[in-house]
C-alpha positions as a printed NumPy array, in Angstrom:
array([[  82.113, -112.82 , -146.018],
       [  83.955, -113.716, -142.285],
       [  81.974, -116.647, -139.952],
       [  82.534, -115.44 , -136.835],
       [  81.156, -117.425, -133.072],
       [  80.205, -115.972, -130.19 ],
       [  83.184, -117.889, -128.072],
       [  85.608, -116.824, -131.312],
       [  88.292, -119.434, -130.638],
       [  89.48 , -118.029, -132.924],
       [  90.746, -115.089, -132.13 ],
       [  94.436, -115.395, -131.148],
       [  95.768, -111.791, -129.984],
       [  93.478, -112.884, -126.081],
       [  95.948, -115.563, -126.032],
       [  94.418, -116.535, -122.195],
       [  90.685, -115.394, -122.08 ],
       [  87.657, -116.557, -119.832],
       [  84.72 , -116.403, -120.919],
       [  80.607, -116.947, -119.789],
       [  77.108, -116.953, -121.79 ],
       [  73.927, -117.146, -121.38 ],
       [  70.399, -117.208, -122.713],
       [  68.58 , -114.212, -122.942],
       [  64.894, -113.09 , -124.644],
       [  63.607, -110.009, -125.041],
       [  60.703, -108.751, -126.731],
       [  59.302, -111.871, -127.716],
       [  63.132, -112.402, -129.467],
       [  65.708, -114.861, -128.571],
       [  68.873, -114.553, -127.72 ],
       [  72.575, -115.436, -126.108],
       [  74.73 , -112.884, -124.318],
       [  78.523, -112.808, -123.224],
       [  81.54 , -112.18 , -121.833],
       [  85.049, -113.091, -122.66 ],
       [  88.33 , -111.901, -120.156],
       [  90.704, -110.939, -122.241],
       [  93.756, -112.552, -118.895],
       [  96.803, -112.165, -121.365],
       [  96.888, -110.235, -125.441],
       [  99.331, -110.767, -127.263],
       [  99.508, -107.41 , -128.004],
       [  97.026, -104.383, -127.794],
       [  94.652, -103.199, -130.25 ],
       [  94.499,  -99.419, -131.304],
       [  91.109,  -98.841, -133.202],
       [  90.32 ,  -95.422, -134.066],
       [  87.409,  -92.979, -132.902],
       [  84.541,  -91.675, -134.682],
       [  86.632,  -87.403, -133.846],
       [  89.572,  -89.385, -135.174],
       [  91.491,  -90.453, -132.045],
       [  92.692,  -93.975, -131.114],
       [  91.344,  -96.279, -128.095],
       [  92.753,  -99.085, -127.036],
       [  89.991, -101.806, -126.785],
       [  91.3  , -105.115, -126.173],
       [  94.765, -105.254, -124.022],
       [  94.993, -107.124, -120.579],
       [  92.296, -107.648, -118.046],
       [  89.798, -106.296, -120.988],
       [  86.641, -106.915, -121.72 ],
       [  84.806, -108.112, -124.238],
       [  80.32 , -108.18 , -124.012],
       [  78.187, -109.482, -126.604],
       [  74.483, -109.402, -127.345],
       [  72.863, -111.378, -130.558],
       [  69.338, -111.951, -131.884],
       [  68.101, -115.079, -133.014],
       [  68.167, -113.822, -137.171],
       [  68.542, -109.821, -136.304],
       [  70.55 , -108.092, -138.653],
       [  73.183, -106.585, -136.048],
       [  75.359, -108.885, -133.568],
       [  76.673, -105.397, -130.656],
       [  79.855, -106.297, -128.758],
       [  80.943, -103.35 , -126.051],
       [  84.418, -103.321, -124.797],
       [  85.48 , -102.713, -120.85 ],
       [  89.427, -102.265, -119.816],
       [  90.417, -103.047, -116.997],
       [  89.008, -101.204, -114.802],
       [  85.22 , -101.977, -116.338],
       [  85.06 ,  -98.585, -117.828],
       [  82.632,  -98.869, -121.103],
       [  85.396,  -98.136, -124.302],
       [  83.201,  -99.045, -127.084],
       [  80.122, -100.694, -128.675],
       [  80.112, -101.353, -131.996],
       [  77.88 , -103.182, -134.501],
       [  78.584, -105.288, -136.727],
       [  76.192, -105.813, -139.307],
       [  75.112, -109.428, -141.163],
       [  73.963, -111.134, -142.89 ],
       [  71.356, -112.479, -139.502],
       [  72.678, -113.41 , -137.457],
       [  73.139, -117.762, -136.699],
       [  71.315, -120.214, -133.768],
       [  72.244, -123.071, -135.292],
       [  74.297, -123.745, -132.653],
       [  72.626, -122.13 , -129.67 ],
       [  75.667, -122.393, -127.225],
       [  77.945, -120.784, -129.52 ],
       [  75.729, -118.942, -131.915],
       [  77.719, -116.797, -134.96 ],
       [  77.513, -114.466, -138.006],
       [  78.575, -113.213, -141.382],
       [  80.272, -110.247, -141.205],
       [  79.068, -107.566, -144.412],
       [  82.031, -105.627, -143.448],
       [  79.993, -102.314, -142.314],
       [  80.432, -100.878, -139.095],
       [  78.295,  -98.448, -136.682],
       [  80.27 ,  -97.88 , -133.425],
       [  79.227,  -95.941, -130.556],
       [  82.777,  -94.575, -128.895],
       [  81.753,  -92.694, -125.35 ],
       [  82.875,  -88.802, -125.775],
       [  83.8  ,  -89.013, -128.661],
       [  80.88 ,  -89.703, -130.819],
       [  78.641,  -92.023, -133.487],
       [  80.487,  -93.39 , -137.188],
       [  80.347,  -95.651, -140.097],
       [  83.848,  -98.233, -140.09 ],
       [  84.338,  -99.861, -143.174],
       [  82.121,  -98.156, -145.884],
       [  84.735,  -99.025, -148.99 ],
       [  85.364, -102.808, -147.986],
       [  81.331, -102.807, -149.031],
       [  81.622, -101.148, -151.788],
       [  84.745, -103.296, -152.791],
       [  82.357, -106.1  , -152.187],
       [  79.569, -105.672, -154.67 ],
       [  82.022, -104.611, -156.936],
       [  83.511, -107.863, -157.169],
       [  80.265, -110.087, -156.657],
       [  80.948, -110.921, -152.723],
       [  77.748, -108.441, -152.064],
       [  74.811, -108.595, -154.415],
       [  73.4  , -104.848, -155.369],
       [  70.129, -106.078, -152.793],
       [  73.227, -106.88 , -149.807],
       [  74.462, -103.683, -150.655],
       [  71.319, -101.482, -150.314],
       [  70.171, -103.684, -147.641],
       [  73.661, -103.112, -145.255],
       [  73.587,  -99.875, -146.236],
       [  69.467,  -99.363, -144.547],
       [  70.815, -101.342, -141.268],
       [  72.44 ,  -99.387, -140.509],
       [  71.155,  -95.946, -141.029],
       [  68.747,  -97.821, -138.654],
       [  71.033,  -98.198, -136.507],
       [  72.687,  -95.043, -135.943],
       [  69.157,  -93.63 , -136.002],
       [  68.828,  -95.794, -132.551],
       [  72.244,  -95.138, -131.142],
       [  71.625,  -91.125, -131.651],
       [  68.346,  -91.824, -129.189],
       [  68.872,  -94.872, -126.678],
       [  72.827,  -94.792, -127.571],
       [  73.394,  -93.973, -123.142],
       [  70.356,  -96.484, -122.385],
       [  72.44 ,  -99.086, -124.052],
       [  75.513,  -98.216, -122.544],
       [  73.821,  -98.546, -118.907],
       [  71.943, -102.283, -120.08 ],
       [  75.7  , -102.975, -120.706],
       [  77.089, -101.885, -118.269],
       [  74.449, -103.753, -116.083],
       [  74.544, -106.839, -118.209],
       [  78.338, -107.035, -118.349],
       [  78.744, -107.227, -114.757],
       [  76.989, -109.418, -114.15 ],
       [  78.066, -112.454, -116.173],
       [  81.48 , -111.673, -114.384],
       [  80.55 , -111.921, -111.456],
       [  79.504, -115.121, -112.357],
       [  82.414, -115.939, -114.356],
       [  83.911, -114.667, -110.597],
       [  82.002, -116.736, -107.98 ],
       [  82.591, -120.556, -107.154],
       [  79.806, -122.936, -108.662],
       [  79.613, -125.263, -105.187],
       [  80.487, -129.18 , -106.346],
       [  80.354, -132.457, -104.662],
       [  81.808, -136.152, -105.92 ],
       [  81.788, -139.117, -104.504],
       [  85.213, -141.861, -104.405],
       [  83.661, -144.903, -104.464],
       [  85.846, -147.411, -104.203],
       [  85.749, -151.241, -104.473],
       [  89.328, -152.637, -102.85 ],
       [  92.036, -151.3  , -104.592],
       [  90.309, -149.239, -107.42 ],
       [  87.643, -146.563, -107.155],
       [  84.587, -145.036, -109.258],
       [  85.215, -142.647, -113.161],
       [  82.749, -141.83 , -114.762],
       [  83.081, -140.08 , -119.029],
       [  81.134, -137.179, -119.52 ],
       [  78.986, -136.805, -122.564],
       [  80.312, -135.444, -125.473],
       [  77.482, -132.734, -125.461],
       [  79.113, -130.815, -122.896],
       [  80.931, -128.968, -121.387],
       [  84.513, -130.806, -120.639],
       [  82.495, -133.79 , -122.563],
       [  84.629, -137.03 , -122.973],
       [  86.816, -136.038, -120.006],
       [  86.399, -138.303, -116.396],
       [  85.398, -137.609, -113.185],
       [  84.472, -138.579, -110.   ],
       [  80.545, -138.785, -109.742],
       [  78.749, -135.57 , -108.578],
       [  76.897, -132.336, -109.351],
       [  76.386, -128.969, -108.696],
       [  75.216, -128.302, -104.738],
       [  71.206, -126.556, -105.625],
       [  70.215, -123.417, -103.379],
       [  68.808, -125.238,  -99.593],
       [  71.275, -128.548, -100.359],
       [  73.669, -129.841,  -97.859],
       [  76.49 , -130.735, -100.018],
       [  76.036, -134.104,  -98.559],
       [  72.46 , -134.422,  -99.132],
       [  73.294, -132.712, -103.146],
       [  76.063, -135.876, -103.889],
       [  73.348, -138.542, -102.65 ],
       [  70.852, -136.557, -105.512],
       [  72.975, -136.861, -108.308],
       [  74.688, -140.582, -107.521],
       [  70.434, -141.592, -107.768],
       [  70.53 , -139.236, -110.997],
       [  73.396, -140.136, -112.741],
       [  74.024, -143.769, -111.375],
       [  70.808, -144.225, -110.213],
       [  72.722, -145.597, -107.043],
       [  72.44 , -145.155, -103.283],
       [  76.007, -144.355, -100.608],
       [  76.24 , -143.288,  -97.635],
       [  78.525, -140.441,  -97.321],
       [  81.653, -140.18 ,  -95.469],
       [  84.081, -137.851,  -94.863],
       [  85.854, -135.334,  -96.683],
       [  89.249, -137.138,  -98.938],
       [  90.013, -133.393, -101.109],
       [  88.791, -129.375, -101.234],
       [  90.283, -127.784, -104.46 ],
       [  89.398, -124.439, -106.74 ],
       [  89.341, -124.41 , -109.837],
       [  88.863, -121.905, -112.196],
       [  87.745, -122.908, -116.22 ],
       [  87.454, -120.373, -118.863],
       [  83.563, -120.608, -118.571],
       [  83.146, -120.527, -113.99 ],
       [  84.958, -120.751, -111.358],
       [  84.593, -124.519, -109.4  ],
       [  85.055, -125.235, -105.692],
       [  85.163, -129.065, -105.514],
       [  84.159, -130.988, -102.475],
       [  85.165, -134.328, -103.547],
       [  83.716, -137.054, -100.062],
       [  84.513, -140.741,  -98.948],
       [  81.083, -142.325, -100.156],
       [  80.238, -146.144,  -99.654],
       [  77.665, -147.955, -102.697],
       [  74.911, -148.725, -100.92 ],
       [  72.377, -149.919, -103.479],
       [  73.273, -150.391, -107.133],
       [  74.176, -152.244, -109.377],
       [  75.16 , -148.644, -111.333],
       [  73.8  , -148.085, -114.823],
       [  74.792, -144.722, -117.387],
       [  71.832, -142.536, -116.639],
       [  74.171, -139.462, -118.322],
       [  77.492, -140.682, -119.08 ],
       [  78.708, -142.007, -121.517],
       [  80.676, -144.79 , -119.638],
       [  81.969, -145.671, -115.779],
       [  84.809, -148.068, -115.061],
       [  86.371, -148.983, -112.054],
       [  90.537, -148.315, -112.015],
       [  93.236, -148.497, -109.09 ],
       [  95.524, -145.286, -108.964],
       [  98.146, -147.305, -111.163],
       [  96.222, -146.404, -113.814],
       [  95.298, -143.337, -113.863],
       [  97.451, -141.605, -116.392],
       [  95.603, -143.695, -118.752],
       [  93.133, -141.605, -119.013],
       [  91.941, -138.5  , -119.665],
       [  90.813, -136.248, -116.725],
       [  88.274, -132.438, -116.093],
       [  91.389, -130.515, -114.989],
       [  89.712, -129.4  , -111.454],
       [  90.319, -133.189, -110.558],
       [  94.559, -132.959, -111.11 ],
       [  95.222, -132.081, -107.26 ],
       [  92.72 , -135.103, -106.16 ],
       [  94.759, -137.734, -108.92 ],
       [  98.67 , -136.884, -107.464],
       [  97.069, -137.692, -103.698],
       [  95.408, -140.666, -105.028],
       [  98.886, -141.808, -106.657],
       [ 100.796, -141.286, -103.403],
       [  97.899, -141.688, -100.924],
       [  95.633, -143.909, -102.367]])
């Protein structure tokens, strides 16, 4: 049985991609949904439709939306083309969705799949693979019977609620794409001590873990950038600062979000610093920049520091 996760990090067809996810709850069930924006595919993915035709479900600019709930036995993937048109709903029948990593849940595939292709109907795929798995002992008779029941239940659900589910997937995918493409306002401080400046190492458990950056963080609704920077420095390093002018502004697209980073000149007014969030902190000179692995959003800033100080 293959094991797949929501981020599909091993999906080679998506040569270049961006993704974003969020936690969801529905009727007391914990779940997660995400989108993968395929910026560059190695080749189009053509699949069969229930009426015997074929459609392309993955190519440059296509989007895959996924939704799964903890412990349930189906995993939903919805494919959209580069114009946002819904192409297909695809349900993998699973051995129980695994949320041991709530940021990137996964599932063991139990072969049988149920699809809804707008304009082409509802179909069941890979019954032959399920039969072979039973014959080889890869699934037990109890699992086999359960998979068939889940498949039948999914077909019945799609006949009754398929149109509404398509609309719901379209809405949720658009919300996530809007979040992916809307820049998050981030501020940071260029704190100096003579010819040295302060850098901090991100904690291992966060995105871009253990990379180096300038102290700072997101601007909260209703905050000015200056107020946000003062708050972040207090929360992350227990220091007070005086915010000066803007040193540099840059917009950077990460796989999971777009950030608009404003780096301010700043002066330390109260210390010493304490590591309340970061793994480490160092005072370095521009000549030492290449010794450290920085967050990609900082690269333009670092080039300026190397040449201009």
